[in-house]
C-alpha positions in Angstrom: 62.6 -136.7 -2.9 59.5 -134.5 -3.2 57.6 -134.8 -6.4 56.5 -131.5 -8.0 52.8 -131.0 -7.4 51.8 -131.2 -11.1 53.7 -134.4 -11.5 52.1 -135.9 -8.4 48.6 -135.0 -9.6 49.4 -136.5 -13.0 50.5 -139.8 -11.4 47.4 -139.8 -9.1 45.1 -139.3 -12.0 46.8 -142.1 -13.9 46.4 -144.4 -10.9 42.7 -143.7 -10.9 42.3 -144.0 -14.6 44.1 -147.3 -14.9 41.5 -149.4 -13.2 38.8 -147.7 -15.1 40.6 -148.3 -18.4 41.0 -151.9 -17.3 37.3 -152.3 -16.7 36.4 -150.8 -20.0 38.9 -153.1 -21.8 37.4 -156.1 -20.1 33.9 -155.0 -21.1 35.0 -154.6 -24.7 36.4 -158.1 -24.8 33.5 -159.7 -22.8 32.6 -162.5 -23.2 35.9 -164.2 -23.7 34.5 -167.7 -22.8 31.1 -169.4 -22.5 28.5 -167.8 -20.2 26.1 -169.8 -18.0 22.5 -168.8 -17.8 21.1 -170.6 -14.7 17.3 -171.1 -14.5 15.3 -172.6 -11.6 12.9 -174.5 -13.7 12.6 -177.8 -15.5 12.7 -177.9 -19.3 9.5 -177.3 -21.3 7.8 -174.3 -19.8 7.8 -170.6 -20.7 10.8 -169.9 -18.5 12.9 -172.6 -20.2 11.8 -171.5 -23.7 12.5 -167.8 -22.9 15.9 -168.6 -21.6 16.9 -170.8 -24.5 15.8 -168.3 -27.1 17.6 -165.5 -25.3 20.8 -167.6 -24.9 20.7 -168.4 -28.7 20.3 -164.7 -29.6 23.0 -163.6 -27.1 25.4 -166.3 -28.5 24.8 -165.0 -32.0 25.3 -161.3 -31.0 28.3 -161.7 -28.7 30.2 -164.6 -30.4 30.4 -166.8 -27.4 28.1 -169.6 -26.2 25.5 -168.7 -23.6 24.6 -172.1 -22.1 21.3 -172.6 -20.3 21.7 -174.6 -17.1 18.6 -175.9 -15.4 18.7 -176.2 -11.6 15.2 -176.7 -10.3 14.4 -177.1 -6.6 13.4 -175.3 -3.5 11.1 -173.0 -5.5 14.0 -171.7 -7.7 16.1 -170.9 -4.6 18.8 -173.4 -5.6 19.4 -171.6 -8.9 19.3 -168.2 -7.3 21.9 -169.2 -4.6 24.2 -170.7 -7.3 24.3 -167.2 -8.9 24.5 -165.3 -5.7 27.6 -167.3 -4.8 29.2 -167.1 -8.2 32.1 -164.8 -9.0 30.8 -161.4 -10.2 32.5 -161.5 -13.5 29.6 -161.7 -15.9 30.0 -165.4 -16.7 27.2 -166.7 -14.4 23.8 -165.1 -15.0 20.3 -165.8 -13.6 16.9 -166.0 -15.3 15.0 -163.7 -12.9 11.3 -164.6 -12.5 8.3 -163.9 -10.3 9.4 -166.7 -7.9 12.3 -164.4 -6.8 9.8 -161.7 -5.9 7.4 -164.1 -4.2 10.0 -166.1 -2.3 11.2 -163.0 -0.4 8.0 -163.3 1.7 7.0 -167.0 1.2 10.2 -168.3 2.9 10.8 -167.2 6.4 14.5 -167.9 6.1 16.6 -167.7 3.0 20.4 -167.8 2.5 20.2 -164.7 0.4 18.4 -161.3 0.1 17.4 -161.2 -3.6 17.1 -157.4 -4.0 20.5 -157.0 -2.3 22.4 -159.9 -3.7 21.4 -160.0 -7.4 22.1 -157.1 -9.7 19.4 -156.4 -12.3 20.6 -156.6 -15.9 17.6 -156.4 -18.2 14.0 -157.4 -18.6 12.9 -159.8 -21.4 9.2 -160.5 -21.5 5.9 -160.9 -19.7 3.2 -163.5 -20.1 -0.4 -163.2 -18.9 -2.1 -166.0 -17.1 -5.6 -167.1 -18.2 -8.5 -167.5 -15.7 -10.1 -170.7 -16.9 -12.8 -173.1 -15.6 -13.9 -176.6 -16.2 -16.9 -176.5 -18.6 -19.1 -177.9 -15.8 -18.9 -174.6 -14.0 -22.0 -172.6 -15.1 -20.2 -169.2 -15.2 -19.3 -167.9 -18.6 -18.0 -164.5 -17.5 -16.0 -163.1 -14.6 -19.0 -161.4 -13.0 -21.0 -164.6 -13.3 -18.1 -166.5 -11.7 -17.9 -164.1 -8.8 -21.6 -164.4 -8.2 -21.5 -168.2 -8.4 -18.5 -168.4 -6.0 -20.3 -166.1 -3.5 -23.4 -168.2 -3.7 -21.3 -171.4 -3.1 -18.6 -170.4 -0.6 -15.8 -172.9 -0.3 -17.2 -175.3 -2.9 -14.9 -174.3 -5.7 -11.5 -175.9 -5.9 -8.7 -173.7 -7.3 -5.8 -175.6 -8.8 -2.2 -174.4 -8.9 1.3 -175.7 -9.7 2.3 -175.3 -6.0 2.2 -172.9 -3.1 3.7 -169.5 -4.1 3.7 -170.2 -7.8 2.5 -167.4 -10.1 -0.6 -169.6 -10.8 -1.3 -169.7 -7.1 -0.8 -166.1 -6.2 -2.7 -165.0 -9.3 -5.7 -166.8 -7.8 -5.1 -165.5 -4.3 -4.9 -161.9 -5.6 -8.3 -162.5 -7.3 -9.7 -163.8 -4.0 -8.3 -160.9 -2.1 -9.7 -158.3 -4.4 -13.2 -159.9 -4.8 -13.8 -161.3 -1.3 -14.7 -164.8 -2.6 -13.8 -168.1 -0.9 -12.2 -170.8 -3.0 -10.2 -173.8 -1.7 -6.6 -173.9 -2.9 -5.5 -177.3 -4.2 -1.7 -177.3 -4.9 -0.1 -179.8 -7.3 3.5 -180.6 -7.9 3.6 -178.8 -11.3 1.2 -177.4 -13.8 0.8 -180.6 -15.9 -1.0 -182.7 -13.2 -3.1 -179.6 -12.2 -4.3 -179.3 -15.8 -5.1 -183.0 -16.0 -7.4 -182.7 -13.0 -8.9 -179.5 -14.4 -9.9 -181.2 -17.6 -11.2 -184.1 -15.6 -13.3 -181.8 -13.4 -11.6 -182.8 -10.1 -10.8 -179.0 -9.7 -12.9 -176.2 -11.2 -10.8 -173.1 -11.7 -7.1 -172.3 -12.5 -5.1 -169.2 -13.3 -2.7 -171.0 -15.6 0.2 -169.6 -17.6 -1.4 -168.9 -21.0 1.2 -170.8 -23.2 0.6 -174.1 -21.4 -3.3 -173.9 -21.4 -3.9 -172.3 -24.9 -4.3 -175.6 -26.8 -6.8 -177.0 -24.2 -8.7 -173.7 -24.4 -8.8 -173.8 -28.2 -10.0 -177.4 -28.1 -12.9 -176.4 -25.8 -11.7 -178.6 -22.9 -11.3 -175.6 -20.7 -13.4 -172.4 -20.7 -11.4 -169.1 -20.6 -13.1 -166.3 -18.6 -10.4 -163.6 -18.8 -6.7 -163.0 -19.1 -4.7 -161.5 -16.2 -2.6 -158.9 -18.0 -3.4 -155.3 -18.5 -4.4 -155.8 -22.1 -6.1 -158.5 -24.1 -3.9 -161.3 -25.4 -3.2 -161.7 -29.1 -3.7 -165.4 -28.6 -7.2 -164.9 -27.2 -8.3 -161.6 -28.7 -12.0 -162.1 -27.9 -11.4 -162.7 -24.2 -11.5 -159.7 -21.8 -9.0 -159.0 -19.0 -9.8 -159.6 -15.3 -9.3 -155.9 -14.8 -12.3 -155.1 -17.0 -14.4 -156.4 -14.1 -12.0 -156.1 -11.1 -10.3 -152.7 -11.5 -6.6 -152.8 -10.7 -6.1 -156.5 -11.0 -2.9 -157.6 -12.9 -0.8 -160.8 -12.6 1.8 -162.0 -15.0 4.7 -164.4 -15.4 7.7 -162.3 -16.4 11.4 -163.0 -17.0 14.6 -161.0 -17.1 18.4 -161.4 -16.5 20.3 -160.8 -13.2 23.9 -161.2 -12.2 25.8 -161.5 -8.8 26.1 -158.2 -6.9 29.3 -156.3 -7.6 29.3 -157.4 -11.2 31.1 -154.4 -13.0 28.7 -151.8 -14.3 30.5 -151.9 -17.7 29.5 -155.6 -18.1 25.9 -155.0 -17.0 25.6 -152.1 -19.4 27.0 -154.2 -22.3 24.5 -157.0 -21.6 21.6 -154.6 -21.1 22.4 -152.8 -24.4 22.7 -156.1 -26.2 19.5 -157.5 -24.8 17.5 -154.4 -25.7 19.0 -154.5 -29.2 17.8 -158.1 -29.6 14.3 -157.2 -28.3 14.1 -154.4 -30.9 14.5 -156.9 -33.8 11.1 -157.6 -35.6 11.8 -161.3 -35.8 12.2 -161.5 -32.0 9.1 -159.5 -31.3 7.2 -161.8 -33.7 8.5 -164.9 -31.9 7.4 -163.7 -28.5 4.1 -162.5 -30.0 3.5 -166.0 -31.1 3.9 -167.2 -27.5 1.5 -164.5 -26.2 4.3 -162.5 -24.6 4.9 -158.8 -24.5 8.4 -157.3 -24.1 10.1 -155.7 -21.1 12.7 -153.2 -22.3 14.6 -150.4 -20.6 17.7 -149.9 -18.4 19.0 -152.2 -15.7 17.7 -149.7 -13.1 14.2 -149.7 -14.6 14.2 -153.5 -14.5 15.4 -153.4 -10.9 12.5 -151.0 -10.0 10.0 -153.4 -11.6 11.3 -156.4 -9.6 11.2 -154.3 -6.4 7.6 -153.3 -7.1 6.6 -156.9 -7.8 8.3 -158.0 -4.6 6.2 -155.5 -2.6 3.0 -156.4 -4.4 3.3 -160.2 -3.9 4.3 -159.8 -0.3 0.8 -158.5 0.5 -0.8 -161.4 -1.4 1.4 -164.1 0.2 0.6 -162.7 3.7 -3.2 -162.6 2.8 -3.1 -166.2 1.7 -1.0 -167.6 4.5 0.9 -169.6 2.0 3.9 -171.7 3.1 6.4 -173.5 0.9 6.2 -177.3 0.5 
């Protein structure tokens, strides 16, 4: 039996609308159970602290537990692949970090393509690094350091928490833009690198500001500059590297990602919620106290930021010749 055209179009429209209504209903009821936020770092650093604060605030806002799950290893690739292979239902999220942008070039072969396989959800914050030296180094400013390094090529040892870390590539970017020669000394983590920095075994480091700030304040390390675009509230008297090396910028930053094909309605709900959290004065004050600035905006804007960081660090990794451990 032939259906009248009007009746057919009505049924067709209903068939299209039903899945959309179903997706909207799921978004409205999301989350209906606990959500995992997977991070590729060990507890204690800025990534861990950022993720735990955000998980707490999301739990309070959305009425379900957001549980931080630490899966360190393979330069954060284990955590990333766990999320890439998770169901795209909003219940497994990733703390996105600079390692994701750097690893795209650092590793010759990966089981994932980050920009393709992880959907951006929202940015959270950005931390500058601090360019610091052991007090035995005679330079007290960035220009003096550059002059000293050029007069002593290859004699300065630059510590990092490992090949391809933000600490490492921040220093390599400085080398690339200034033409100086420093010897990279990688460590298995920032803590042993700082220990040798204080002891004078290595002379310069571009460390994450939150982990070095107490040593700087105690006078055990000398800060020359911060690596962000503006001065840090934690070190208001210290200039930026860009004041002397125009265009220089390097930061540790964090955001949230989800498996590709996660419904747009869920991503939009998370993005809206995270931006609402970041707009609260108490949240801004908390991150201010850590020396962080906020990254707000749409999921697409965060995706653009990650893509730009991936392109930027690809050039630095190629310049340095860095290889993963």
